C-alpha positions as semicolon CSV with decimal commas, in nm:
position;residue;x (nm);y (nm);z (nm)
1;M;0,000;0,000;0,000
2;S;0,144;0,336;-0,096
3;V;0,176;0,634;0,135
4;S;-0,102;0,809;-0,058
5;E;-0,343;0,519;-0,007
6;L;-0,261;0,489;0,360
7;A;-0,297;0,863;0,415
8;C;-0,637;0,862;0,242
9;T;-0,746;0,570;0,457
10;Y;-0,652;0,751;0,777
11;A;-0,814;1,073;0,657
12;A;-1,136;0,885;0,579
13;L;-1,128;0,729;0,926
14;I;-1,082;1,072;1,083
15;L;-1,383;1,205;0,894
16;A;-1,593;0,901;0,985
17;D;-1,498;0,936;1,351
18;D;-1,623;1,294;1,350
19;D;-1,947;1,190;1,170
20;V;-1,855;1,396;0,865
21;T;-1,934;1,272;0,515
22;V;-1,628;1,161;0,322
23;T;-1,574;1,381;0,017
24;A;-1,272;1,434;-0,205
25;E;-1,242;1,797;-0,091
26;K;-1,241;1,705;0,277
27;L;-0,988;1,428;0,223
28;T;-0,766;1,668;0,029
29;T;-0,792;1,928;0,307
30;I;-0,683;1,678;0,572
31;L;-0,398;1,543;0,360
32;K;-0,267;1,892;0,285
33;A;-0,293;1,991;0,653
34;A;-0,093;1,681;0,746
35;G;0,175;1,766;0,491
36;V;0,134;1,440;0,301
37;E;0,242;1,424;-0,061
38;F;-0,024;1,237;-0,256
39;E;-0,140;1,179;-0,609
40;P;-0,444;1,399;-0,680
41;Y;-0,665;1,111;-0,791
42;W;-0,658;0,923;-0,457
43;P;-0,902;1,141;-0,261
44;G;-1,158;1,119;-0,541
45;L;-1,126;0,741;-0,561
46;F;-1,164;0,700;-0,187
47;A;-1,461;0,938;-0,172
48;K;-1,635;0,755;-0,457
49;A;-1,568;0,414;-0,303
50;L;-1,692;0,519;0,040
51;E;-1,995;0,726;-0,058
52;A;-2,240;0,438;-0,014
53;C;-2,058;0,283;0,281
54;D;-2,101;0,340;0,654
55;L;-1,742;0,327;0,777
56;K;-1,829;0,295;1,144
57;A;-2,055;-0,003;1,077
58;L;-1,792;-0,155;0,851
59;I;-1,521;-0,127;1,114
60;T;-1,732;-0,261;1,399
61;N;-1,858;-0,558;1,197
62;V;-1,524;-0,683;1,069
63;G;-1,520;-1,058;1,121
64;S;-1,864;-1,076;1,277
65;G;-1,988;-1,313;1,006
66;V;-1,743;-1,584;1,113
67;G;-1,897;-1,645;1,455
68;A;-2,256;-1,673;1,334
69;A;-2,248;-2,042;1,233
70;P;-2,208;-2,196;1,582
71;A;-2,503;-1,995;1,715
72;A;-2,725;-2,141;1,443
73;A;-2,627;-2,496;1,542
74;A;-2,752;-2,459;1,901
75;A;-2,996;-2,727;2,021
76;P;-3,361;-2,628;2,066
77;A;-3,489;-2,571;2,421
78;D;-3,706;-2,886;2,425
79;A;-3,425;-3,121;2,315
80;P;-3,360;-3,426;2,536
81;A;-3,089;-3,408;2,802
82;E;-2,890;-3,679;2,622
83;G;-2,731;-3,413;2,402
84;G;-2,550;-3,270;2,705
85;A;-2,381;-3,603;2,778
86;A;-2,255;-3,627;2,420
87;E;-2,108;-3,278;2,443
88;K;-1,914;-3,369;2,758
89;K;-1,760;-3,668;2,582
90;E;-1,654;-3,449;2,293
91;E;-1,483;-3,203;2,526
92;K;-1,267;-3,481;2,670
93;V;-1,124;-3,563;2,329
94;E;-0,810;-3,356;2,293
95;E;-0,690;-3,237;1,960
96;E;-0,344;-3,344;1,861
97;E;-0,104;-3,054;1,843
98;E;0,119;-3,023;1,544
99;E;0,479;-3,091;1,628
100;D;0,750;-2,853;1,521
101;D;0,946;-3,100;1,306
102;D;1,254;-2,996;1,115
103;M;1,155;-3,005;0,749
104;G;1,514;-3,011;0,629
105;F;1,538;-2,643;0,551
106;G;1,574;-2,337;0,763
107;L;1,623;-1,966;0,754
108;F;2,001;-1,982;0,767
109;D;2,074;-2,300;0,564
């Protein structure tokens, strides 16, 4: 990622944190105030890409889709108690850890 891209990202986050709409002019103002040298097309690209996006919601929901599957697999409330016994047996089974074997090559070979 170039310095221009990174600076535009931070500028967009600053604007989103202050609940200000992200526009090319506002990004350019922040970048100039910070003394960042940037290509003039970056603020416009970022503003266009983020115009239909809620940055705060995007940041707070990063990775939230991964944890949704186990919640859907929960047993219903009127399920028999036998399911609890099966879960205890599964917990006792330990996963084998991968050993750190020498593969025949190293960083300093």
